[in-house]
N, C-alpha and C positions, 0 to 999 in steps of 0.2 A: 275309527271305521275299520271293519274287517277287510282282509285282502280280497274277498269275493266282491264286497261292495265297491272297493276301489277299481277292480277290474270292470265291473258293470258300468261305473261312472265313466271310465276311459272309453269303453266301447260306445256308449251313448254319445260322448263328445265327438268321437270319430264319425259316427253315423250322421250326426247333425251337420258336421263340416262337409261331408260328401254331398248331402242333400243341397246345401247352400251353393256349392260349387257347380253341381250338375244342372240344377233347375233354376233358371234366371228369375222366374216368377216368384219363387220362394225368397230369393235375395231381395227382390223389390218389396215383397210383403214385410220382411224383417226390417228393411230400411225405413218403411213407413211407420212400423211400430216404434222403432227407436226415435224417429223424428217426432212422432206424436208424444212419446214419453218425455223427450226433452222439452217440447213446447208446454206440456202439462206442468212440469217442474218449474219452468220459467214463469208460467202464469201464477202458480202458487206462491213463488218467491215475490213477484210483483205485488200480489194481493197482500202478503204479509207486510211488505214495506209500506204499502198504502195505509194499512191498519195502524202501523206504528207511527208513521210520519204525520198523517192527516187526522186520524181519529184519536190518536194517543193511546191506542189499545196496547196493553202489555202482553206480548206473545211469549215472553220468557217462561211463565208458569206452565204453558202447554208443553213446551219442549222438555222442561224438567220432569213433568208428570209422565211424558212419553219415555224418558230415560229410566225413571223408576219402574214403569210398567215393563219395559224390555228387560230390566235387570231382575224382574220378578220380586220386587220389593226388598232386594238385598242391599240397598243403599239407604243412607240417612239423608233426607232432603233438608239440609240446614237452611236453605233459602226459604222454605215454607215454615220452618219452626220459628225463625226470628220474627219479631213484630214488624209492623209496617214502617216504623220510624228508624229501624236499623236495616241497612242494606248490605247483605253479604257480598263481598268482593272476590274472595278466593277461599277454597278449602284445600288444605295440604294434608296428604295422608302419609304420615311418617311415624317412625318409632321414636318418640320423644323422651321416653323414660327407661330405655334399655331393657324392657321386659320381653323383647322378641315379637311384640305385637304392635301393629301400627295404631296410632291415635289420629283423631281429626283435629287439625289446627285451623280454626276458622277466623279469618280476618274480615272485619265489617266496618262500615262507616256509620256514624251517627251525627246528628245535627246539634249544634250549640246555638245559643240565643244570638250570637253575633254573626251567624251565617256560615261559619266554618264547618267543614265536615271532616273531623279527625277520624283516625283509624283506631279501632280497638282490636283485641285479640283474645281468644279463649281456646284452651286445649280440652277436647272432649275425650274422656277415657271410659272404658267399660271393664275395668279389672276387678270390680267388687260386686258381691251379691249373687244370689241364685234364685231366679235368673239375674244376669248382670244388669247393673244400672249404668246408663250413659250419663256421666257426671261432668259438669263444667269446672275447669280450673282456669282462673283468669290470669292473663299476662298483664301485670300492672307495673309501670314505673313507680318510683317512690314518691314523686311529687305531683302526679296528675293521673287522670283516669283514661288516658289515651296514649298510644304508642308513638304516633307521628301525625303531622298535618298533611303529609304527602303519602304517596303510594308505598306500601310496605312489602317486603319479601323476606322469606325465612331461609336461613342456612343453619345446618347442624354441624358443629365442630367441637371436638374434644379438646378443651383448653385447660381444664382443671383436673388434677389427678388426686389431690389430697382427699383422704377418707373414702376412696372408691375401691370396692372389692373387685370390680371389673370396669373396663373403660366405658364411659358414658358421655354422650355428646351434650353440649350446652346449646341452647336455642339463641341464635344470633338474629335479632329482628332489626332489619335496616329500614329506614324511612327516607324517601327521596322527595325533594322539592325542585321546582324549576331552577335551572342554573342561572347564577348572576352573571356569568362570563359568556355563556354560549346560548344563543337563541335556540329554543327547542330542545336543549339539553337538560340534564338533571344533575343534582348534587345530593350525595348522601348526607343528610343533615341530622339524622338520628341513628343511634345504635343502642339498643337495649339488649343486655345479655342476661338470660335466665338459666338457672341451674335447678334441676329437679331434685328435691330433697323430700323423702317420705315424711308425711306429717301425721300418719295414723297407722295402726296395725292392720294387717291383711284381713282380719276377721271383723274389723269395725266398718261402720257405714262411712262412705267417703265424705270428706269435708275439705274446705279450702281456707281454713283459718287455724293455724298460721298458713300462709301461702305455700302451696306445694311447689310452685315454680317461683323461686325467689330471685330477686334482682341481685346480680353480682357486679353489674356495671350499667350505668345510665348516662349516655353522652349526647350532647346537642351542640351543634356548631353551624351557624348560618353560612360559613365558608367551607364546610366540609368536615366529615368524620371518616377516619381511615383506620382499619385494623391491620396490624402486621402479624401474620401467622408465624413468622420466624421467632420473634421475641415476645409476641403477645402484647406489645404496646399499642395503645390507642392514641392517635393524634387528632386533636380537636382544634379547628380553626374558627375563630370568631372575629367578625368585622364590625360588630354593632358599635363598640366604643369609639372606633376610629374610622367609621365608614366614610365620612366626608373627605378625609385625606388619603383614602385608599391604603390605609395601614391595617394590619391584622395582628391578632394575638394567637400564637400557636402554642398550645399546651400539650404535653405528652404525659400519658398516664400509664403506670406499670401495674401488672397483676401481682398481688401479694400471694406468692406461691404457697406460703405456709397456711394462709387462711382461705385461699381459693376465691378471692374476691378483689374488686377494685374499690370497694366502699371503705369508709373510714372505720377505724377500730372503735372510736368513741361514739359514732353515730352512723349506723348502717343505712341511713336514709340519704347520706351525702357521700360524694366521692372523696377518696383520699387526695391530699395535695398532689399536684403534678410533679413528676421528677424533673421536668424542665419547662421553662416558659420563655417565650421569645416574642418581642414586638418587631415586626419587620414589614416590608412592603408586600402588599397582596400580590402584585404582579411584577415584582422586581422594581428597582429604583428607576424612575423615568429619566431619560437623558437630559431633559430640560428642568430638572428638579430645582435649579437655582431661580427659575422663573415662577415658582409655585406661589399661590396666594395663601397657602397653609403653612405657617412657619414651623409647625411641629415636624414636618417632613424633613426639614434641614437637619434637625438633631439626629434623626435616624440615618439619614444619608451620610452625615459627617462621620459618625462612629462606624458605620459599615465600611466606608471607604478607607478607614485607617488601616484595616487588615489586608487591603488589596495591594498586591505588588504592582499592578498596572491599573489604577483606578480610572473609571470613565470620567469622574469629576475629581480633580485634586482636592484633598481635604482642606487645604488652606483657603480655597475659593468659597467655603461656607462661612468664613470668619471675617470679623472686622474688629477694629479697636484693640482693647486689651487682650482679647482672646487671640487675635492674630499675632500680637507681639509675643505672647507666651508660647504660642505654637512654634514660631520661628526660633525661639530660644530653647526648644526641646524640653519644655517644662511639662512633662507628662503628668506630674502630680496635680497641676492646675486643672487638668481635664479628668481627674478622678482615678488615675492609675497608681496612686499610692507611692510614687517616688521609686519604683523598682527599676527604672531605666532612664537614661538620658538620650535615647535614640528611638525615633519613631519606627525605624526599620525592625525593631524588636517586637513590635505588636503583630502577633500571629492570628489571633482570633478575637472577635468581639461579638457578644450576644447581649442584646438589650433585653432585660427582664421586666422592666416597668417604665412606662412613660406617662407623664401627666403634664398638663399645661393649663394656664390661667391668664387671662388678660392682665396686663400690669402697666401701671402709670406711675413713674417716680414722683410726680407732683401730688399724688393722692396717698392717703395713709392706708386705705383699704383696697383690696383687690376688687376689680369689677366682677360681677357675677359671670360664671362660666357658661351661661346660656348661649351667648354669642361670642365666640372666641376672638373674632376680629374686632368686634365693637363698631361703633359708629365712625370713628376716625382711627383706624388701626395703625399704630406706630410702635407699640411695645407688646411683648408677650413674654411671660415667664414660663419656662419649661423645666421639668424635673425628670432626670433620667437615672436609672440604675442599670448596671450591666455586669457581666462576667467577661473576663478576658484572659488570654494567655500571652504573656509578655516574656519573650525569651524562654526560660525554663520555669518561670513563675506563673502561678495562677492568681489572678487578681479579681476581687469582687468588691464593689463599692459598699462600704459600711453604711453609708447614708446617701440618698439621692444627690447627684450633682445638679445644682441649680444654675440655670442660664437665663439671661435677658436677651431676647432677640429683637432687633430693631430694624426699621426700614431705612436703608441707606441707598440713596439715588434710585428710589422706586423698587428696591429689592430687599427681601428679608435677609438679615445676616445675624449669626451668633456673635454677640458683642462682649459680654462680661458676666460676672456673677452679680446677683442682686445687691450685695452689700458693698459694692465698689463704687 
């Protein structure tokens, strides 16, 4: 607006203010106009709510069309483009390929036969053709056609530098599900990382085979997925295998800096092995762990307490029989430490890398099926544990799982002996 226009607008505002202050009738009229406008808007809002709640009329297209009209057609209405069985949830306008122009990242829900409504994602770009073509590039994890079963959100972060002439951000698509620990909270259960890699020349018609946005990391964990921007490691927590006993498996994955991916060298559809894996308590060891009906928790508790200088439960309280005798004799080799020390005080760290358990009955030649760990009359259970540890200055790793028989003694589970004893 020109200076003359601004001056005229200021004079008109001052004149209107003087009129309102000097003439009470004018103030009354303006108050009535404002009141009437407010009541009109309130009435329209109530009508819209009634149309939605009672008659089930969808007023969303009206407001979308109004937005397109006000923008003079300069926006793309992806809500209208998608078919009825796909429901657009969010449109993010970001530069996803480093060309200095923003693309549309569309997240939408679609229905499956079992009633779930997973989220899909597509990047729409208009960098080809004359006039340009708005072309879709799908965001697909390697093993399924959806990103998450929960609400998704996008973050852009430059985590890969190999092969880049200029810095370019990767697409970090997080998926959230209802929290298992907190009512009303959410847990990040999915993380899919996509890297934009050109798949055709600038003069060619756009295509999406091979994928332009390729997966360099696909992580799922019902207990949570966390990305560390400092070291670029991804921690995945899964509780499915040990959910009944509140144990969890925590795997840590590292980015292959030379290849710019978390995926395997031999198979780009699967993750590379984790750099560390740990079986531990999901919420910390419970103080009444010795009262547990799930004997596998005793194995985890025992080995975790070995490295504690002031353990909440003394390690020997987990034991009975031959295991207790060997513990009191400082026979560390009996517990899988390879004879590197004769003093329990030398144990500095213990990380359980694998835990398995099967019902066991010494009177039977075969193991009972692992469908019901406790069985009809639970008195025996066999557990197998592998771990890494630091004993004194030595690093110890079990060459083979340490096998234990766990028995019920005076109504409580206790680690008793090895199966062959």
